[in-house]
C-alpha positions as CSV (number, residue, x, y, z in Angstrom):
1,M,0.0,0.0,0.0
2,T,1.3,3.5,-0.8
3,L,0.0,6.8,0.5
4,Y,-2.3,8.7,-1.8
5,G,-0.1,7.9,-4.8
6,L,3.1,9.2,-3.1
7,S,6.4,7.4,-3.8
8,D,7.3,4.9,-1.1
9,D,11.0,5.4,-1.8
10,F,12.9,8.2,0.0
11,D,16.4,9.2,0.8
12,V,15.6,9.5,4.4
13,I,12.6,8.6,6.7
14,I,12.3,10.5,9.9
15,I,10.1,9.2,12.7
16,G,8.8,12.2,14.7
17,G,8.0,15.7,13.7
18,G,9.1,17.5,16.9
19,P,12.0,20.0,16.9
20,A,14.7,17.3,16.4
21,G,12.9,15.6,13.5
22,A,11.6,18.8,11.9
23,T,15.0,20.5,12.0
24,T,16.7,17.4,10.5
25,A,14.0,17.1,7.8
26,G,14.0,20.8,6.9
27,L,17.7,21.0,6.5
28,L,17.9,17.8,4.5
29,A,15.1,18.9,2.2
30,Q,16.9,22.2,1.8
31,R,19.8,20.2,0.4
32,G,17.5,18.5,-2.1
33,R,17.0,15.2,-0.3
34,R,13.7,13.3,-0.5
35,V,12.5,13.2,3.1
36,L,9.5,11.6,4.7
37,V,8.4,12.6,8.2
38,L,6.0,10.5,10.1
39,D,4.4,11.7,13.3
40,R,1.7,9.9,15.3
41,E,0.0,13.1,16.4
42,R,-1.6,16.0,14.5
43,F,0.0,19.4,15.0
44,P,-0.4,21.7,16.8
45,R,-0.1,19.5,19.9
46,Y,0.8,20.2,23.5
47,H,4.4,19.7,24.7
48,I,6.2,20.8,27.8
49,G,9.5,22.7,27.5
50,E,8.5,26.3,26.9
51,S,11.8,27.9,27.8
52,L,14.6,27.9,25.2
53,I,18.3,28.8,25.3
54,P,20.5,30.6,22.7
55,G,22.0,27.5,21.2
56,F,18.6,26.8,19.7
57,M,18.9,30.0,17.6
58,L,21.8,28.5,15.5
59,P,19.7,25.9,13.7
60,M,16.8,28.3,13.5
61,E,19.1,30.7,11.5
62,E,19.9,27.8,9.1
63,L,16.2,27.2,8.7
64,G,15.4,30.8,8.1
65,L,13.1,31.1,11.0
66,T,14.5,33.9,13.2
67,E,12.3,36.6,11.8
68,R,9.2,34.4,12.2
69,L,10.1,33.7,15.8
70,E,10.3,37.4,16.5
71,A,7.1,38.1,14.5
72,K,5.2,35.4,16.5
73,G,5.6,37.6,19.6
74,F,7.3,35.1,21.8
75,E,8.8,36.5,25.0
76,R,12.5,37.1,24.6
77,K,14.6,35.4,27.3
78,Y,17.8,37.2,28.2
79,G,19.0,35.1,31.1
80,G,17.9,33.5,34.3
81,T,17.4,34.2,38.0
82,L,18.3,31.6,40.5
83,V,17.6,31.1,44.2
84,W,20.3,28.5,44.5
85,G,23.4,27.8,46.6
86,N,24.4,27.9,50.2
87,N,22.9,31.4,51.1
88,E,19.8,31.2,48.9
89,I,20.2,34.9,47.8
90,P,18.8,35.4,44.3
91,W,21.5,35.8,41.6
92,N,21.3,36.3,37.9
93,F,23.1,35.4,34.7
94,S,22.8,37.1,31.3
95,F,23.2,35.3,28.0
96,S,25.1,38.3,26.6
97,T,28.0,37.2,28.8
98,G,28.4,34.0,26.8
99,G,28.7,35.0,23.2
100,R,27.2,36.5,20.1
101,I,23.6,35.3,20.8
102,P,22.2,37.4,23.7
103,Y,18.7,36.0,23.9
104,S,16.4,33.1,23.1
105,Y,12.6,32.8,23.8
106,H,9.9,31.5,26.0
107,T,7.3,29.9,23.8
108,R,4.2,28.0,23.6
109,R,5.6,24.7,22.3
110,A,2.5,23.9,20.3
111,D,3.1,27.1,18.3
112,L,6.8,26.6,18.1
113,D,6.8,23.0,17.0
114,T,4.2,23.6,14.4
115,M,6.3,26.5,13.0
116,I,9.4,24.3,12.6
117,L,7.4,21.4,11.1
118,D,5.7,23.8,8.6
119,R,9.1,25.1,7.6
120,A,10.2,21.6,6.9
121,R,7.2,21.2,4.6
122,E,8.0,24.5,2.9
123,L,11.5,23.3,2.2
124,G,10.2,20.1,0.5
125,A,9.8,17.4,3.2
126,I,6.7,15.3,2.9
127,V,5.1,15.3,6.4
128,V,2.4,12.7,7.3
129,E,0.7,13.3,10.6
130,E,-1.4,10.7,12.5
131,A,0.9,8.1,11.2
132,T,2.1,5.5,13.8
133,V,5.2,3.5,13.0
134,K,4.6,-0.1,13.8
135,D,7.9,-1.7,12.8
136,T,11.1,-1.4,10.8
137,I,11.7,-3.2,7.6
138,E,15.0,-5.2,7.6
139,E,16.9,-6.8,4.7
140,D,20.2,-8.6,5.3
141,G,20.5,-7.2,8.8
142,R,20.0,-3.6,7.7
143,V,17.0,-1.3,8.4
144,V,15.7,-0.2,4.9
145,G,12.4,1.3,5.8
146,V,9.3,1.3,8.1
147,R,5.7,0.0,8.2
148,Y,3.2,2.5,9.6
149,A,-0.5,2.8,10.2
150,L,-2.6,5.8,9.4
151,R,-5.3,6.8,11.8
152,G,-8.7,6.0,10.3
153,H,-7.3,3.7,7.6
154,E,-6.9,-0.1,7.6
155,G,-3.8,-1.9,6.6
156,A,-0.1,-0.9,6.8
157,V,1.8,1.5,4.6
158,E,5.4,0.8,3.7
159,A,8.1,3.3,3.1
160,R,11.8,2.7,2.3
161,G,14.8,4.9,2.6
162,S,18.6,4.9,2.6
163,L,18.5,5.8,6.3
164,V,15.8,5.8,9.0
165,I,16.1,8.5,11.7
166,D,14.4,8.1,15.0
167,A,13.3,11.5,16.3
168,S,10.3,10.1,18.2
169,G,11.3,11.6,21.5
170,Q,10.9,9.5,24.7
171,A,8.8,7.0,22.7
172,R,12.2,5.9,21.3
173,V,10.5,3.9,18.5
174,I,13.7,2.5,17.0
175,G,15.9,3.0,20.1
176,R,13.7,0.6,22.1
177,K,14.2,-2.1,19.5
178,Y,17.9,-1.8,18.8
179,S,19.5,-0.3,21.9
180,D,19.4,-0.6,25.6
181,V,19.1,2.6,27.6
182,N,21.2,3.7,30.5
183,W,19.3,5.7,33.2
184,H,21.3,8.3,35.1
185,D,20.7,7.4,38.7
186,Q,21.6,10.8,40.1
187,L,18.9,12.4,37.9
188,Q,16.0,10.0,38.5
189,N,13.4,12.7,39.2
190,V,9.7,13.4,38.9
191,A,8.2,16.7,37.7
192,V,4.7,18.0,38.2
193,W,3.6,21.2,36.5
194,T,0.7,23.5,35.7
195,Y,-0.1,27.0,34.5
196,F,-1.1,30.3,36.2
197,D,-2.5,33.6,35.0
198,N,-2.3,37.1,36.5
199,C,1.3,36.5,37.7
200,H,3.7,39.2,38.8
201,R,7.1,39.5,37.0
202,L,10.6,39.8,38.2
203,P,11.7,43.5,38.4
204,G,13.7,45.6,36.0
205,D,16.0,43.8,33.5
206,D,15.0,40.4,34.9
207,W,11.4,40.8,33.6
208,T,11.6,37.8,31.2
209,N,14.2,35.7,33.1
210,I,13.3,32.1,33.9
211,L,13.2,31.7,37.7
212,I,14.8,28.6,39.1
213,E,14.3,28.3,42.9
214,G,15.8,25.5,45.0
215,I,14.1,24.3,48.2
216,K,15.0,21.6,50.6
217,D,13.8,18.6,48.6
218,G,13.7,19.9,45.1
219,W,13.3,22.9,42.9
220,F,10.7,25.0,41.1
221,W,10.7,26.6,37.7
222,G,8.7,29.7,36.8
223,I,8.6,30.6,33.1
224,P,6.9,33.8,32.0
225,I,5.2,32.8,28.7
226,D,3.0,35.8,27.9
227,K,0.6,38.3,29.3
228,G,1.0,37.3,32.9
229,V,0.9,33.5,32.2
230,F,3.5,31.4,33.9
231,S,4.4,27.7,33.5
232,V,5.3,26.5,37.0
233,G,6.8,23.1,37.7
234,Y,8.2,21.3,40.7
235,V,11.0,18.7,40.4
236,T,12.1,16.3,43.1
237,R,13.7,12.9,43.4
238,S,11.4,10.1,42.4
239,A,12.1,8.4,45.7
240,T,11.2,11.5,47.6
241,A,7.9,11.8,45.8
242,S,7.1,8.2,46.4
243,S,7.8,8.4,50.2
244,A,5.8,11.7,50.6
245,E,2.5,10.0,51.1
246,K,0.9,12.8,49.1
247,S,-0.3,13.0,45.6
248,L,2.0,14.9,43.2
249,E,-0.6,17.7,43.1
250,D,-0.7,18.0,46.9
251,L,3.1,17.9,47.0
252,F,3.3,20.7,44.5
253,T,0.9,22.9,46.5
254,A,2.7,22.2,49.8
255,E,6.2,22.7,48.5
256,L,5.2,25.9,46.7
257,Q,4.8,27.5,50.1
258,N,8.4,26.8,50.9
259,T,9.6,29.1,48.1
260,S,10.4,32.7,48.7
261,K,10.6,34.4,45.3
262,L,8.2,32.3,43.4
263,K,5.3,32.4,45.8
264,E,5.5,36.2,45.7
265,L,5.2,36.2,41.9
266,L,2.1,34.0,42.3
267,K,0.4,35.7,45.2
268,D,-2.4,37.1,43.1
269,A,-2.4,34.4,40.4
270,H,-5.0,31.8,39.7
271,Q,-4.4,28.3,38.3
272,T,-5.6,27.9,34.7
273,S,-5.1,24.2,33.9
274,G,-4.8,20.8,35.5
275,Y,-1.5,19.2,36.5
276,R,0.7,17.2,34.3
277,S,3.7,15.0,35.4
278,A,6.6,13.1,34.1
279,R,9.1,10.7,35.7
280,D,12.7,9.4,35.0
281,W,14.0,12.4,33.3
282,S,17.6,11.5,32.3
283,Y,18.9,8.7,30.2
284,T,21.3,7.9,27.3
285,N,20.9,5.1,24.7
286,E,23.8,2.7,24.6
287,R,23.8,3.0,20.8
288,F,23.1,6.2,18.8
289,Y,23.2,4.4,15.5
290,G,23.2,1.0,13.8
291,N,23.0,-0.5,10.3
292,G,20.5,1.8,8.5
293,W,19.3,3.7,11.5
294,V,20.3,6.7,13.7
295,L,18.8,8.5,16.8
296,V,18.5,12.2,17.4
297,G,17.0,14.4,20.1
298,D,15.2,12.9,23.0
299,A,15.2,9.6,21.2
300,A,19.0,9.5,21.7
301,A,19.3,11.0,25.1
302,F,17.6,13.3,27.6
303,V,18.9,15.3,30.4
304,D,17.2,16.8,33.4
305,P,15.3,20.1,32.6
306,L,17.1,22.2,35.1
307,F,18.6,24.5,32.4
308,S,16.1,24.0,29.6
309,T,18.7,22.4,27.3
310,G,16.4,19.8,25.6
311,V,15.2,21.7,22.5
312,A,18.6,23.3,21.9
313,L,20.4,20.0,22.1
314,A,17.8,18.3,19.9
315,T,17.9,20.9,17.2
316,L,21.7,21.3,17.3
317,A,22.0,17.5,16.9
318,G,19.4,17.6,14.1
319,S,21.5,20.3,12.3
320,A,24.7,18.2,12.6
321,L,22.9,15.0,11.5
322,A,21.4,16.7,8.5
323,K,24.9,17.7,7.2
324,I,26.1,14.1,7.8
325,V,23.2,12.3,6.3
326,D,23.3,14.5,3.2
327,Q,26.8,13.3,2.5
328,I,26.0,9.7,3.5
329,V,23.3,9.6,0.8
330,E,25.9,10.8,-1.7
331,H,28.7,8.7,-0.3
332,P,27.3,5.6,1.3
333,E,30.8,4.3,2.0
334,I,31.3,6.9,4.8
335,E,28.2,6.0,6.8
336,E,29.8,4.2,9.7
337,K,32.7,6.5,10.2
338,A,30.5,9.6,9.8
339,L,28.0,8.4,12.3
340,D,30.8,7.4,14.6
341,R,31.9,11.0,14.6
342,Y,28.3,12.2,15.2
343,D,27.9,9.8,18.0
344,A,31.1,10.9,19.7
345,A,30.4,14.6,19.4
346,Y,26.8,14.2,20.5
347,R,27.8,12.3,23.6
348,E,30.5,14.7,24.5
349,F,28.1,17.7,24.4
350,F,25.4,15.8,26.2
351,N,27.7,14.5,28.9
352,D,29.2,18.0,29.6
353,I,25.6,19.2,30.4
354,R,24.7,16.0,32.3
355,I,27.8,16.1,34.5
356,F,27.3,19.8,35.2
357,V,23.7,19.3,36.2
358,E,24.4,16.4,38.4
359,Q,26.9,18.4,40.4
360,F,24.9,21.6,40.3
361,Y,22.2,19.8,42.3
362,D,24.5,20.2,45.3
363,R,23.0,23.4,46.6
364,S,25.5,23.7,49.5
365,K,28.0,25.5,47.2
366,T,28.6,29.1,46.2
367,K,27.9,30.8,42.9
368,G,31.7,30.9,42.3
369,F,31.8,27.1,42.7
370,Y,29.3,26.6,39.9
371,F,31.2,29.0,37.7
372,N,34.4,27.1,38.3
373,L,32.6,23.8,37.8
374,A,31.5,24.8,34.3
375,Q,35.0,26.0,33.5
376,E,36.5,22.7,34.7
377,I,34.2,20.7,32.5
378,T,34.2,22.8,29.3
379,D,37.4,24.9,29.4
380,P,40.1,23.2,31.5
381,D,42.7,25.4,29.9
382,K,40.9,28.5,31.3
383,K,40.8,30.4,28.1
384,N,37.7,32.3,29.3
385,D,36.6,33.7,32.6
386,A,34.8,31.1,34.7
387,Q,31.5,33.1,34.5
388,V,31.7,33.2,30.7
389,D,32.2,29.4,30.7
390,F,29.2,29.0,33.0
391,V,27.0,31.1,30.7
392,K,28.2,29.4,27.5
393,L,27.4,26.0,29.0
394,V,23.9,27.0,30.2
395,S,23.3,28.7,26.8
396,G,24.0,25.5,24.9
397,L,27.0,27.1,23.1
398,S,29.9,25.5,24.8
399,G,29.7,22.5,22.5
400,D,28.8,24.1,19.2
401,H,32.4,23.8,18.0
402,T,32.1,20.0,18.3
403,L,28.5,19.3,17.4
404,F,27.1,22.2,15.4
405,N,30.3,22.6,13.4
406,L,31.0,18.9,13.1
407,N,33.4,18.3,10.2
408,F,33.7,15.0,8.3
409,D,35.0,16.0,4.8
410,D,38.1,14.0,5.4
411,L,36.0,10.8,5.4
412,I,34.9,11.1,1.8
413,G,36.9,8.7,-0.2
414,D,38.7,7.4,2.9
415,A,36.3,5.1,4.8
416,S,38.7,2.3,5.4
417,A,39.9,3.2,8.9
418,P,38.3,1.1,11.7
419,S,35.4,2.7,13.6
420,T,35.5,3.2,17.4
421,A,32.0,3.9,18.6
422,G,28.3,3.2,18.0
423,N,28.2,-0.5,17.7
C-alpha cells in the first residue's frame, strides 16, 4: 500500500516531527534530499518545554526562522534568576556574557513546534501526521524502511529509505528495538507542573528571566510565557515523591509554600489548567546508530530540565545530523565513520551538560563554585573567565564547535579506517 499515490522510496525517513525531527527534515530537504516525516499526532499538539536557550537559535538561523520567531511575539529570554546555593540569595546570569547570541525565547511549544514542522514542509519534506510507525523493515540485517499505520485507515503502509532516523522523543520507536538505555541514577526525578494567570514578574531587566528556585527537597521553575501567564513546575527525586504519602498535586501545593521568590510572583495568580507530570528524566541510549538507523533528540538522550537544554540539544544535533546524512546519501561508504563522529560529538556535548547538572544539584556550594565547575568541564585550559564558561554552558553554546560545526569532509573517499563507537 502506498499513501495517496506518493512514492514509497525516499532518501531519508524520519520518525517524529518535533524539533529534532523537523529540523533534520527541513535541512535535508533544503539540500535537495527526498525526506518523509511520520508523526503519530496532529499538529499543533501540546508539549512541555517552553523555555529555550541561545544554542537553539543557530539551527533556526539555518532554517530561516529567526524573523518568524520574532514576529510570533514570543517573549525574549535574556537570562535567568536563581535562588540557589548555600545562602539562597537570588542571583542572575545574562546570556550576553556567553557569546554572540544574547537571547532566546519563552514559547508555547504547540506554536513553536508547528512553525518548525511547517518550515520543513515549505523546504520540501513530505510530512504525514497521525501516522504510527509499527515496525522497521529489515533486509540482510539492515534497516531499509518502516511500516506505519494511518489513523482511520486499515492496513499498513510501507516506506523505504537509505536511512531511517528516530526522532520520536521519549517514545524511542527505534531505540527501544535496537538499543538498551542507561538511566542516570543521580537524575531520577519526577516533575509536576501546571499554569497560572495574573502572575507578577521579576523586576527591571529580569522581567523575562526564567526563575529557578531551589528548596529543601527539590526545585521549582517559573517561566513567563506571555501576558501574565506562567508555566510553573516542581522537580524532586522520584524516591522523595514516592515516600511523601501525598499526591503529586498536593506535593506541588505544599512545596510551593516553601519558596520565597516564586510564591510572591504567584500571590495574586490563579491556576488555569490541570496538573501534568513526568518521571525518570535522564537517560542515554547505549547506541546512537546502527545498520541503516540513527537516533536524534530525546530519542537518543535526555537530560534533566534544570537549564532548559532539551530543545537546543535536539535541534543542534538535528542540524549536525542533516549535514552528515546529506553526505552519506551521496557517499554511502562513509556511513559508519561519519555516524561514529556524530555519536562521539553528541555524547561529549550531552555529557558535559549532564555532569554539570548532576553536580549543580548540590546546593551547598557558592555561585563561584558553579562557575568554576562549568570551566573545569568545558574549558580546563581556562581560556575564558569562569563566569563566561558558565553562561556558555547553560546557553548551549559550549559544544557548538564539536557538534554544530562537526566536520567530516576528510572521510569522503577514505572510509577504510576502523570505527571506534556506535556498535
